[in-house]
C-alpha positions in Angstrom: 51.5 -20.5 -29.9 51.1 -22.0 -26.3 53.3 -24.0 -24.1 51.2 -26.7 -22.9 53.0 -27.2 -19.7 52.8 -23.4 -18.5 49.8 -22.2 -20.4 52.0 -19.2 -21.6 50.9 -18.0 -25.0 52.1 -15.6 -27.8 51.1 -14.8 -31.3 53.5 -13.8 -34.0 53.2 -12.5 -37.5 55.3 -14.8 -39.8 54.5 -13.8 -43.3 57.3 -15.5 -45.4 58.0 -15.7 -48.3 59.7 -19.2 -48.8 60.9 -20.7 -52.1 62.8 -23.4 -53.7 66.2 -22.2 -55.1 65.9 -23.4 -58.8 69.8 -23.9 -59.0 70.0 -26.0 -56.0 66.7 -27.4 -55.2 67.1 -26.3 -51.6 64.7 -24.4 -49.4 65.2 -20.6 -48.8 63.2 -18.5 -46.5 63.3 -14.9 -46.6 61.7 -12.0 -44.8 60.2 -13.3 -41.5 59.9 -17.0 -41.2 59.4 -19.8 -38.3 62.4 -22.2 -38.1 62.5 -25.5 -36.0 64.8 -28.1 -35.4 63.1 -31.4 -33.8 65.1 -33.7 -31.7 64.5 -36.4 -34.4 67.1 -34.7 -36.7 69.7 -35.6 -34.3 72.0 -32.6 -35.3 72.0 -30.7 -32.1 69.8 -28.7 -29.6 66.2 -28.5 -30.5 64.8 -24.9 -31.2 61.9 -22.9 -32.4 62.7 -19.6 -33.8 61.5 -16.7 -35.5 63.9 -15.3 -37.9 64.2 -12.1 -40.3 66.5 -12.2 -43.3 67.6 -15.2 -45.4 68.0 -18.8 -44.1 69.2 -21.6 -46.6 68.9 -25.2 -45.8 71.1 -28.1 -46.7 69.7 -31.4 -48.6 69.1 -32.8 -45.0 66.7 -29.6 -44.1 69.3 -28.4 -41.5 70.2 -24.7 -41.7 73.2 -24.2 -43.9 73.4 -20.3 -43.4 71.3 -17.4 -41.6 71.7 -13.8 -42.8 69.7 -11.5 -40.5 68.6 -11.8 -37.1 66.6 -14.3 -34.8 63.8 -11.9 -33.8 62.1 -14.5 -31.2 63.5 -17.6 -29.3 59.9 -19.0 -29.0 60.9 -21.7 -26.6 62.7 -19.1 -24.2 59.7 -16.7 -24.5 57.2 -19.5 -23.7 59.1 -21.1 -20.7 
């Protein structure tokens, strides 16, 4: 990934996996995953992070729960 304003660049190994929970129909990320929240969601601050663990999402695709760690805050690392 590259910050086009600073030209700062980093590589991340993001292997997943992801799946749809058969009972709820919601997206679930397990392992290492890239998670972002764009400004267009209008639900809080924007972010782009790499997580390790399990992340589940609401029907509106916002984070419902996160069990694990935030391995990288990409925006901060590329500032």
